[in-house]
Structures are given as C-alpha cells and as structure tokens.
Biopython code that builds the backbone (N, CA, C, O; Angstrom):
import numpy as np
from Bio.PDB.StructureBuilder import StructureBuilder

atoms = [
    (1, "MET", "N", (80.782, 104.170, 105.401)),
    (1, "MET", "CA", (80.783, 102.737, 105.761)),
    (1, "MET", "C", (82.207, 102.364, 105.529)),
    (1, "MET", "O", (82.993, 102.542, 106.460)),
    (2, "PHE", "N", (82.601, 101.909, 104.497)),
    (2, "PHE", "CA", (84.086, 101.257, 104.440)),
    (2, "PHE", "C", (84.902, 102.315, 103.426)),
    (2, "PHE", "O", (84.649, 102.674, 102.276)),
    (3, "LYS", "N", (86.071, 102.683, 104.414)),
    (3, "LYS", "CA", (86.980, 103.487, 103.666)),
    (3, "LYS", "C", (87.819, 102.944, 102.626)),
    (3, "LYS", "O", (88.478, 101.932, 102.862)),
    (4, "ARG", "N", (87.869, 103.555, 101.408)),
    (4, "ARG", "CA", (88.764, 102.857, 100.313)),
    (4, "ARG", "C", (90.177, 103.026, 100.759)),
    (4, "ARG", "O", (90.516, 104.127, 101.192)),
    (5, "LYS", "N", (91.073, 102.003, 100.694)),
    (5, "LYS", "CA", (92.451, 102.238, 100.832)),
    (5, "LYS", "C", (93.090, 103.129, 99.648)),
    (5, "LYS", "O", (92.763, 102.714, 98.536)),
    (6, "ILE", "N", (93.689, 103.939, 99.645)),
    (6, "ILE", "CA", (94.412, 104.592, 98.636)),
    (6, "ILE", "C", (95.797, 104.233, 98.332)),
    (6, "ILE", "O", (96.592, 104.347, 99.266)),
    (7, "GLU", "N", (96.246, 103.814, 97.184)),
    (7, "GLU", "CA", (97.509, 103.676, 97.022)),
    (7, "GLU", "C", (98.335, 104.556, 96.731)),
    (7, "GLU", "O", (98.034, 105.341, 95.831)),
    (8, "ARG", "N", (99.673, 104.687, 97.437)),
    (8, "ARG", "CA", (100.437, 106.064, 97.177)),
    (8, "ARG", "C", (100.871, 105.767, 95.874)),
    (8, "ARG", "O", (100.971, 104.613, 95.458)),
    (9, "ALA", "N", (101.197, 107.025, 95.049)),
    (9, "ALA", "CA", (101.644, 107.004, 93.961)),
    (9, "ALA", "C", (102.786, 108.045, 93.935)),
    (9, "ALA", "O", (102.733, 108.850, 94.865)),
    (10, "ASP", "N", (103.764, 108.191, 93.104)),
    (10, "ASP", "CA", (104.799, 109.431, 92.895)),
    (10, "ASP", "C", (104.734, 110.156, 91.880)),
    (10, "ASP", "O", (104.125, 109.610, 90.961)),
    (11, "TYR", "N", (105.217, 111.453, 91.600)),
    (11, "TYR", "CA", (105.614, 111.964, 90.392)),
    (11, "TYR", "C", (106.758, 112.612, 90.473)),
    (11, "TYR", "O", (107.330, 112.838, 91.540)),
    (12, "ASP", "N", (107.209, 112.987, 89.241)),
    (12, "ASP", "CA", (108.479, 113.760, 89.318)),
    (12, "ASP", "C", (108.434, 115.335, 89.737)),
    (12, "ASP", "O", (107.977, 116.275, 89.087)),
    (13, "ARG", "N", (109.138, 115.334, 91.208)),
    (13, "ARG", "CA", (108.777, 116.577, 92.023)),
    (13, "ARG", "C", (109.437, 117.917, 91.515)),
    (13, "ARG", "O", (109.104, 119.074, 91.774)),
    (14, "VAL", "N", (110.625, 117.373, 90.597)),
    (14, "VAL", "CA", (111.523, 118.310, 90.230)),
    (14, "VAL", "C", (110.946, 118.872, 89.165)),
    (14, "VAL", "O", (110.821, 120.093, 89.255)),
    (15, "ASN", "N", (110.486, 118.286, 88.017)),
    (15, "ASN", "CA", (110.143, 118.926, 86.842)),
    (15, "ASN", "C", (108.692, 118.989, 86.641)),
    (15, "ASN", "O", (108.330, 119.407, 85.541)),
    (16, "LYS", "N", (107.675, 118.613, 87.598)),
    (16, "LYS", "CA", (106.417, 118.773, 87.590)),
    (16, "LYS", "C", (105.825, 119.382, 88.742)),
    (16, "LYS", "O", (106.329, 119.431, 89.864)),
    (17, "ARG", "N", (104.515, 119.928, 88.320)),
    (17, "ARG", "CA", (103.972, 120.508, 89.808)),
    (17, "ARG", "C", (102.552, 120.341, 89.633)),
    (17, "ARG", "O", (102.068, 120.349, 88.501)),
    (18, "PRO", "N", (101.735, 120.165, 90.830)),
    (18, "PRO", "CA", (100.563, 119.840, 90.933)),
    (18, "PRO", "C", (99.658, 120.983, 90.748)),
    (18, "PRO", "O", (99.804, 122.032, 91.376)),
    (19, "VAL", "N", (98.446, 120.729, 89.636)),
    (19, "VAL", "CA", (97.859, 121.857, 89.217)),
    (19, "VAL", "C", (96.268, 121.384, 89.245)),
    (19, "VAL", "O", (96.142, 120.190, 88.976)),
    (20, "ILE", "N", (95.192, 121.994, 89.480)),
    (20, "ILE", "CA", (93.761, 121.892, 89.134)),
    (20, "ILE", "C", (93.294, 122.561, 87.730)),
    (20, "ILE", "O", (93.110, 123.778, 87.757)),
    (21, "ARG", "N", (93.159, 122.115, 86.936)),
    (21, "ARG", "CA", (92.541, 122.943, 85.647)),
    (21, "ARG", "C", (91.033, 122.976, 85.959)),
    (21, "ARG", "O", (90.457, 121.921, 86.225)),
    (22, "ALA", "N", (90.262, 124.346, 85.934)),
    (22, "ALA", "CA", (89.131, 124.516, 85.996)),
    (22, "ALA", "C", (88.624, 125.103, 84.815)),
    (22, "ALA", "O", (89.333, 125.897, 84.197)),
    (23, "SER", "N", (87.362, 124.783, 84.377)),
    (23, "SER", "CA", (86.861, 125.443, 83.355)),
    (23, "SER", "C", (86.047, 126.512, 83.651)),
    (23, "SER", "O", (85.220, 126.311, 84.540)),
    (24, "ILE", "N", (86.073, 127.710, 83.077)),
    (24, "ILE", "CA", (85.371, 128.832, 83.458)),
    (24, "ILE", "C", (83.704, 128.924, 82.781)),
    (24, "ILE", "O", (82.758, 129.662, 83.055)),
    (25, "CYS", "N", (83.862, 127.878, 81.852)),
    (25, "CYS", "CA", (82.355, 127.748, 81.406)),
    (25, "CYS", "C", (81.646, 126.846, 82.205)),
    (25, "CYS", "O", (80.683, 127.389, 82.746)),
    (26, "ASN", "N", (81.772, 125.748, 82.451)),
    (26, "ASN", "CA", (81.079, 124.905, 83.140)),
    (26, "ASN", "C", (81.297, 124.420, 84.491)),
    (26, "ASN", "O", (80.490, 123.750, 85.136)),
    (27, "GLY", "N", (82.670, 124.880, 84.950)),
    (27, "GLY", "CA", (83.118, 124.541, 86.520)),
    (27, "GLY", "C", (83.900, 123.191, 86.492)),
    (27, "GLY", "O", (84.409, 122.812, 87.547)),
    (28, "GLU", "N", (84.031, 122.444, 85.372)),
    (28, "GLU", "CA", (84.658, 121.226, 85.521)),
    (28, "GLU", "C", (85.861, 121.170, 85.991)),
    (28, "GLU", "O", (86.578, 121.971, 85.392)),
    (29, "GLN", "N", (86.445, 120.549, 86.843)),
    (29, "GLN", "CA", (87.807, 120.572, 87.364)),
    (29, "GLN", "C", (88.624, 119.205, 87.065)),
    (29, "GLN", "O", (88.094, 118.106, 87.231)),
    (30, "VAL", "N", (89.706, 119.330, 86.695)),
    (30, "VAL", "CA", (90.607, 118.126, 86.668)),
    (30, "VAL", "C", (91.808, 118.230, 87.196)),
    (30, "VAL", "O", (92.370, 119.310, 87.015)),
    (31, "ALA", "N", (92.465, 117.277, 87.904)),
    (31, "ALA", "CA", (93.623, 117.300, 88.766)),
    (31, "ALA", "C", (94.703, 116.602, 87.800)),
    (31, "ALA", "O", (94.334, 115.692, 87.056)),
    (32, "GLY", "N", (95.885, 116.985, 87.816)),
    (32, "GLY", "CA", (97.008, 116.567, 86.988)),
    (32, "GLY", "C", (98.477, 117.264, 87.528)),
    (32, "GLY", "O", (98.758, 117.720, 88.636)),
    (33, "PHE", "N", (99.161, 117.175, 86.487)),
    (33, "PHE", "CA", (100.619, 117.544, 86.774)),
    (33, "PHE", "C", (101.068, 118.432, 85.415)),
    (33, "PHE", "O", (100.776, 117.855, 84.368)),
    (34, "LYS", "N", (101.572, 119.427, 85.293)),
    (34, "LYS", "CA", (102.177, 120.392, 84.628)),
    (34, "LYS", "C", (103.569, 120.408, 84.604)),
    (34, "LYS", "O", (104.110, 120.708, 85.669)),
    (35, "ASP", "N", (104.347, 120.134, 83.558)),
    (35, "ASP", "CA", (105.614, 119.977, 83.145)),
    (35, "ASP", "C", (106.137, 121.570, 83.194)),
    (35, "ASP", "O", (105.745, 122.386, 82.360)),
    (36, "ILE", "N", (106.967, 121.876, 84.152)),
    (36, "ILE", "CA", (107.438, 123.105, 84.606)),
    (36, "ILE", "C", (108.265, 123.665, 83.175)),
    (36, "ILE", "O", (108.124, 124.837, 82.823)),
    (37, "ARG", "N", (108.898, 122.966, 82.607)),
    (37, "ARG", "CA", (109.547, 123.412, 81.374)),
    (37, "ARG", "C", (108.841, 123.389, 80.006)),
    (37, "ARG", "O", (109.101, 124.340, 79.270)),
    (38, "THR", "N", (108.163, 122.644, 79.642)),
    (38, "THR", "CA", (107.327, 122.707, 78.647)),
    (38, "THR", "C", (105.902, 123.248, 78.504)),
    (38, "THR", "O", (105.349, 123.748, 77.524)),
    (39, "GLY", "N", (105.437, 123.003, 79.802)),
    (39, "GLY", "CA", (103.850, 123.532, 79.998)),
    (39, "GLY", "C", (102.836, 122.474, 79.577)),
    (39, "GLY", "O", (101.629, 122.700, 79.482)),
    (40, "LYS", "N", (103.373, 121.394, 79.351)),
    (40, "LYS", "CA", (102.484, 120.347, 78.895)),
    (40, "LYS", "C", (101.678, 119.593, 80.273)),
    (40, "LYS", "O", (102.296, 119.055, 81.192)),
    (41, "PHE", "N", (100.210, 119.687, 80.185)),
    (41, "PHE", "CA", (99.504, 119.155, 81.466)),
    (41, "PHE", "C", (99.101, 117.682, 81.103)),
    (41, "PHE", "O", (98.600, 117.273, 80.056)),
    (42, "SER", "N", (99.469, 116.947, 82.305)),
    (42, "SER", "CA", (99.170, 115.628, 81.961)),
    (42, "SER", "C", (97.937, 115.246, 83.071)),
    (42, "SER", "O", (98.080, 115.245, 84.293)),
    (43, "GLU", "N", (96.611, 114.903, 82.282)),
    (43, "GLU", "CA", (95.365, 114.704, 83.445)),
    (43, "GLU", "C", (95.742, 113.502, 84.189)),
    (43, "GLU", "O", (96.442, 112.641, 83.658)),
    (44, "VAL", "N", (95.263, 113.384, 85.534)),
    (44, "VAL", "CA", (95.186, 112.289, 86.539)),
    (44, "VAL", "C", (93.860, 111.879, 86.514)),
    (44, "VAL", "O", (93.428, 110.831, 86.033)),
    (45, "MET", "N", (93.229, 112.783, 87.069)),
    (45, "MET", "CA", (91.744, 112.338, 87.597)),
    (45, "MET", "C", (90.716, 113.971, 87.614)),
    (45, "MET", "O", (91.051, 115.151, 87.715)),
    (46, "LEU", "N", (89.379, 113.279, 87.461)),
    (46, "LEU", "CA", (88.165, 114.500, 87.382)),
    (46, "LEU", "C", (88.187, 114.806, 88.719)),
    (46, "LEU", "O", (88.431, 113.825, 89.421)),
    (47, "ILE", "N", (88.008, 115.869, 89.329)),
    (47, "ILE", "CA", (87.541, 116.197, 90.591)),
    (47, "ILE", "C", (86.160, 116.437, 90.701)),
    (47, "ILE", "O", (85.914, 117.547, 90.229)),
    (48, "ARG", "N", (85.137, 115.862, 91.129)),
    (48, "ARG", "CA", (83.860, 116.104, 91.113)),
    (48, "ARG", "C", (83.440, 116.680, 92.534)),
    (48, "ARG", "O", (82.351, 117.240, 92.656)),
    (49, "ASN", "N", (84.265, 116.545, 93.552)),
    (49, "ASN", "CA", (83.652, 116.811, 95.035)),
    (49, "ASN", "C", (85.076, 117.100, 95.789)),
    (49, "ASN", "O", (86.121, 116.967, 95.152)),
    (50, "GLU", "N", (85.088, 117.480, 97.094)),
    (50, "GLU", "CA", (85.944, 117.492, 97.807)),
    (50, "GLU", "C", (86.516, 116.185, 98.205)),
    (50, "GLU", "O", (87.700, 116.169, 98.541)),
    (51, "GLY", "N", (85.739, 114.943, 98.212)),
    (51, "GLY", "CA", (86.484, 113.902, 98.443)),
    (51, "GLY", "C", (87.254, 113.395, 97.382)),
    (51, "GLY", "O", (88.187, 112.623, 97.601)),
    (52, "ASP", "N", (86.900, 113.818, 96.084)),
    (52, "ASP", "CA", (87.874, 113.505, 95.001)),
    (52, "ASP", "C", (89.322, 114.172, 95.083)),
    (52, "ASP", "O", (90.379, 113.616, 94.784)),
    (53, "LEU", "N", (89.158, 115.469, 95.547)),
    (53, "LEU", "CA", (90.357, 116.307, 95.717)),
    (53, "LEU", "C", (91.286, 115.637, 96.866)),
    (53, "LEU", "O", (92.507, 115.505, 96.778)),
    (54, "ALA", "N", (90.592, 115.294, 97.808)),
    (54, "ALA", "CA", (91.273, 114.805, 98.970)),
    (54, "ALA", "C", (92.015, 113.501, 98.430)),
    (54, "ALA", "O", (93.214, 113.287, 98.605)),
    (55, "GLU", "N", (91.269, 112.786, 97.851)),
    (55, "GLU", "CA", (92.023, 111.126, 97.390)),
    (55, "GLU", "C", (93.231, 111.785, 96.669)),
    (55, "GLU", "O", (94.330, 111.450, 97.111)),
    (56, "PHE", "N", (93.216, 112.752, 95.530)),
    (56, "PHE", "CA", (94.374, 113.303, 94.805)),
    (56, "PHE", "C", (95.451, 113.539, 95.694)),
    (56, "PHE", "O", (96.553, 112.996, 95.625)),
    (57, "LEU", "N", (95.058, 114.436, 96.593)),
    (57, "LEU", "CA", (96.220, 115.051, 97.404)),
    (57, "LEU", "C", (96.898, 113.617, 98.364)),
    (57, "LEU", "O", (98.118, 113.488, 98.466)),
    (58, "GLU", "N", (96.032, 112.728, 98.941)),
    (58, "GLU", "CA", (96.631, 111.858, 99.736)),
    (58, "GLU", "C", (97.506, 110.738, 98.679)),
    (58, "GLU", "O", (98.583, 110.293, 99.075)),
    (59, "ARG", "N", (97.010, 110.370, 97.457)),
    (59, "ARG", "CA", (97.567, 109.587, 96.720)),
    (59, "ARG", "C", (99.212, 110.057, 96.139)),
    (59, "ARG", "O", (100.170, 109.336, 95.861)),
    (60, "TYR", "N", (99.074, 111.452, 96.099)),
    (60, "TYR", "CA", (100.457, 111.802, 95.790)),
    (60, "TYR", "C", (101.020, 112.648, 96.794)),
    (60, "TYR", "O", (101.895, 113.449, 96.466)),
    (61, "GLY", "N", (100.597, 112.562, 98.074)),
    (61, "GLY", "CA", (101.494, 113.230, 99.189)),
    (61, "GLY", "C", (101.627, 114.631, 98.976)),
    (61, "GLY", "O", (102.709, 115.190, 99.156)),
    (62, "ILE", "N", (100.453, 115.330, 98.549)),
    (62, "ILE", "CA", (100.516, 116.989, 98.364)),
    (62, "ILE", "C", (99.712, 117.514, 99.173)),
    (62, "ILE", "O", (98.592, 117.062, 99.411)),
    (63, "ALA", "N", (100.272, 118.668, 99.751)),
    (63, "ALA", "CA", (99.575, 119.730, 100.647)),
    (63, "ALA", "C", (98.545, 120.479, 99.765)),
    (63, "ALA", "O", (98.730, 120.728, 98.574)),
    (64, "LYS", "N", (97.412, 120.821, 100.493)),
    (64, "LYS", "CA", (96.578, 121.521, 99.400)),
    (64, "LYS", "C", (96.745, 122.750, 99.054)),
    (64, "LYS", "O", (96.092, 123.204, 98.114)),
    (65, "GLU", "N", (97.767, 123.624, 99.835)),
    (65, "GLU", "CA", (98.102, 124.895, 99.425)),
    (65, "GLU", "C", (99.319, 124.787, 98.299)),
    (65, "GLU", "O", (99.825, 125.784, 97.785)),
    (66, "ASP", "N", (99.599, 123.807, 98.081)),
    (66, "ASP", "CA", (100.769, 123.229, 96.966)),
    (66, "ASP", "C", (100.265, 123.303, 95.577)),
    (66, "ASP", "O", (100.940, 123.349, 94.549)),
    (67, "VAL", "N", (98.694, 123.309, 95.729)),
    (67, "VAL", "CA", (98.126, 122.787, 94.106)),
    (67, "VAL", "C", (97.684, 124.048, 93.770)),
    (67, "VAL", "O", (97.051, 124.611, 94.663)),
    (68, "LYS", "N", (97.863, 124.769, 92.545)),
    (68, "LYS", "CA", (97.588, 125.990, 91.971)),
    (68, "LYS", "C", (96.338, 125.513, 91.069)),
    (68, "LYS", "O", (96.206, 124.378, 90.611)),
    (69, "LYS", "N", (95.502, 126.526, 90.909)),
    (69, "LYS", "CA", (94.355, 126.239, 90.102)),
    (69, "LYS", "C", (94.357, 127.106, 88.758)),
    (69, "LYS", "O", (94.678, 128.290, 88.862)),
    (70, "GLU", "N", (94.074, 126.676, 87.711)),
    (70, "GLU", "CA", (94.431, 127.399, 86.353)),
    (70, "GLU", "C", (92.964, 127.208, 85.921)),
    (70, "GLU", "O", (92.278, 126.223, 86.197)),
    (71, "TYR", "N", (92.531, 128.400, 85.127)),
    (71, "TYR", "CA", (91.564, 128.349, 84.450)),
    (71, "TYR", "C", (91.593, 128.420, 82.951)),
    (71, "TYR", "O", (90.545, 128.360, 82.310)),
]
sb = StructureBuilder()
sb.init_structure("model")
sb.init_model(0)
sb.init_chain("A")
sb.init_seg("    ")
for serial, (resi, resn, name, xyz) in enumerate(atoms, 1):
    if name == "N":
        sb.init_residue(resn, " ", resi, " ")
    sb.init_atom(name, np.array(xyz, "f"), 0.0, 1.0, " ", f" {name:<3s}", serial, name[0])
structure = sb.get_structure()
C-alpha cells in the first residue's frame, strides 16, 4: 500500500564496516557496524525478514555483497 520513506544515514566508512550478527542458536540477526580497529560492534537494527535487510542497506547506501555475516 504505502511505501515508507527511508531517511538516509551515514556511518564512518573508513573505520567501520557493515556486519550482520547471526545467532547460531535461534537464528536471530542484528545489523550494525563493527569498528575495524577495536572490534566493537554497534547494533543498529533487528533483521526479521528481507524487508528489514533491504531497509538497512538502503538507509546506509550499502551494497548487499559488502555486508559480512558473523556467527
């Protein structure tokens, strides 16, 4: 019906990389950014379906192949 407008956001592309953290126990997935120097993960949003993943990618201008999945 109505397509929700997604506001563009930015992140530190030099020091952080996009990551999907997935639980091997229950399959829960969380999108966020990992600091490449410290390894600290910053959670952005819960990924419940492909629509949530598409929203995350669109909001931050990320290509799907640029997102790594960690377990």
